[in-house]
C-alpha positions in Angstrom: 92.0 87.0 117.0 90.0 84.8 114.6 91.8 83.8 111.5 90.1 83.7 108.1 89.6 80.2 106.7 91.3 79.0 103.5 88.1 78.9 101.4 87.2 82.4 102.6 90.6 83.8 101.7 90.3 82.4 98.1 86.8 84.0 97.8 88.2 87.3 99.4 90.7 87.6 96.6 88.4 86.4 93.9 86.0 89.3 94.7 88.8 91.9 94.8 90.1 90.6 91.5 86.7 90.7 90.0 86.2 94.3 91.0 89.7 95.3 89.9 91.2 92.8 87.4 94.5 94.7 86.8 95.4 96.6 90.0 98.3 99.0 89.8 100.3 101.2 92.0 99.1 104.8 92.2 102.6 106.1 92.0 103.5 107.5 88.6 106.7 106.3 87.0 108.2 105.6 83.6 111.0 103.2 84.4 112.1 100.8 87.2 114.5 103.6 88.3 111.7 106.1 88.6 109.5 103.7 90.6 112.4 103.1 93.0 112.8 106.8 93.5 109.1 107.4 93.9 108.8 104.6 96.5 111.7 106.0 98.5 110.0 109.4 98.4 106.6 107.9 99.5 107.7 107.1 103.0 105.5 109.0 105.4 103.9 110.8 102.4 100.9 110.3 100.2 101.2 108.9 96.7 99.3 112.0 95.5 101.8 114.3 97.0 104.7 112.3 95.7 103.3 112.3 92.1 102.9 116.1 92.2 106.6 116.4 93.0 107.9 113.6 90.7 106.2 114.9 87.6 108.6 117.8 87.6 111.5 116.0 89.1 111.4 113.2 86.5 111.0 115.7 83.7 114.2 117.3 84.9 116.1 114.1 85.9 114.6 110.9 84.5 117.8 108.8 84.8 120.4 108.2 87.6 123.0 110.2 85.7 120.8 113.2 85.5 119.7 112.9 89.1 123.4 112.8 90.3 124.0 115.9 88.1 121.0 117.6 89.7 122.6 117.1 93.1 121.0 117.2 96.6 120.2 120.9 96.4 118.5 120.5 93.0 116.5 117.5 94.1 115.5 119.3 97.3 113.9 122.1 95.2 111.6 119.6 93.5 110.6 117.6 96.6 110.4 120.1 99.4 106.6 119.7 99.6 107.2 116.1 100.8 107.9 115.2 104.4 111.5 114.5 105.3 112.6 116.0 102.0 116.2 116.8 103.0 117.1 113.3 104.0 115.2 111.9 101.0 117.0 114.2 98.6 120.3 112.9 100.1 119.2 109.3 99.7 117.9 109.7 96.1 121.2 111.2 94.9 123.3 108.6 96.8 121.3 105.6 95.5 121.5 107.0 92.0 125.3 107.2 92.3 125.5 103.7 93.6 123.3 102.4 90.8 125.8 103.9 88.3 128.8 102.6 90.2 127.6 99.1 91.0 124.9 98.2 88.5 125.5 100.1 85.3 122.7 102.5 86.1 120.1 99.7 86.1 117.9 98.7 89.0 118.9 95.3 90.3 116.5 92.4 90.7 118.0 91.1 93.9 116.6 92.0 97.3 120.0 92.2 98.9 121.3 94.6 96.2 118.2 96.8 96.5 118.4 96.9 100.3 122.1 98.0 100.1 121.0 101.2 98.4 120.5 104.3 100.7 116.9 104.8 101.7 115.8 101.4 100.5 114.4 99.0 103.1 112.5 95.7 102.9 109.2 97.2 101.9 110.6 99.4 99.2 112.6 96.5 97.8 109.5 94.4 97.7 107.4 97.0 96.0 110.0 97.3 93.2 110.5 93.5 92.9 106.7 92.9 92.7 105.6 95.9 90.6 108.4 96.1 88.0 109.9 92.6 88.0 106.8 90.7 89.0 108.4 88.7 91.8 105.8 87.0 94.0 106.7 89.0 97.1 104.6 91.0 99.5 105.4 94.6 100.5 103.6 95.2 103.8 102.9 98.9 104.6 100.6 100.3 107.2 97.5 99.7 105.1 98.3 96.0 104.4 99.3 95.5 108.0 96.0 96.8 109.2 93.9 94.9 106.7 95.7 91.6 107.3 95.2 91.9 111.1 91.7 93.4 111.1 90.2 90.9 108.7 91.9 87.9 110.1 93.5 87.3 106.7 97.1 87.0 108.0 97.5 88.3 111.6 100.9 89.1 112.8 102.6 91.2 115.5 104.9 93.1 113.0 105.3 93.7 109.3 107.7 90.8 108.8 105.3 88.4 110.5 102.4 89.6 108.4 104.5 89.4 105.2 105.4 85.8 106.0 101.8 84.9 106.9 100.5 86.4 103.6 103.0 84.5 101.5 101.7 81.3 103.1 98.0 82.1 103.1 97.4 84.0 99.8 96.5 81.6 97.0 99.4 81.3 94.6 97.3 82.4 91.6 96.5 85.7 93.3 99.9 86.4 94.9 101.4 88.5 92.2 98.7 91.2 92.5 97.7 90.7 96.2 99.9 93.6 97.3 98.0 96.1 95.2 94.6 94.7 96.0 95.3 94.9 99.7 96.8 98.4 99.7 93.9 99.8 97.7 91.4 98.1 100.0 93.1 99.5 103.0 93.5 103.0 101.5 89.9 103.4 100.4 87.6 100.9 102.2 89.2 99.3 105.2 90.5 102.7 106.4 92.2 103.2 109.8 89.7 105.1 112.0 86.3 104.0 110.8 86.3 101.3 108.1 83.6 101.6 105.5 82.2 98.2 106.1 78.9 99.1 104.4 80.7 99.5 101.1 82.9 96.5 101.5 82.6 93.7 99.0 84.2 91.2 101.4 82.4 92.2 104.5 80.8 88.7 105.1 84.2 87.0 104.9 85.9 89.4 107.3 86.6 88.4 111.0 86.5 92.0 112.3 83.9 92.0 115.1 83.2 95.7 115.3 81.9 96.2 111.8 80.4 99.6 111.0 77.0 100.1 109.4 
C-alpha cells in the first residue's frame, strides 16, 4: 500500500482545517462527565441516535450522583433505542459510581484511570482526553481506521498500529484537531462502501487507487 508523503500530509490537513477551522464532536454534552457517558453509549450506535437518547437522559440525570440514583432500570428506559442498551445502562451506572468513589465525581485526566472505568476502552479514553482535556492523542474508530489506510495517511493492521502511525505522521500543529477532521471526513466523504471522491478536497493527495468519479 502506498504511503502518503510528509508534504502531502501537511497539505491534507491544511485543506481540512481551511474547510472546517474548529471541528467538533457531533455528540451533544454539557460536561466532561456527559461526554464520557455519551461516548460509552456511542459504541455500535450513531451519534444522532445517541443524542436523541441523551437529551432526555442528561435532563433527568446530568451528574454521576443523579445517574446512580436513577439506577440501571431508569437509565435503560432512556437509552433503549440504542444498541446493546442493557449492558450500556449497567456500565453507565457502574462508571458513575466509581467516579464518585475514586475521583470525587470528576472525570480523571489520566488514561489508566479512565480505562479502569466500566465500558471505557482505549478509544473512549482518547476521545475524552482529546475533546475535553485537549491532550494530543488519537482516538481511532472505524472511520479513522478506514481513512488512514485507504488514503495512505497512516496505514496499519489494527487500530493501535494506526493510532501510533498517526501520532508520528500528523504534523504537531494539526494533531489536537486531527481526530475530528478525520472522523468527519470518514463519516461524510470517505465513506465505507463507495467513497465520494468527486466531492473530496484532498483527492489529489490520496493514494487510493480505485477513486470514484
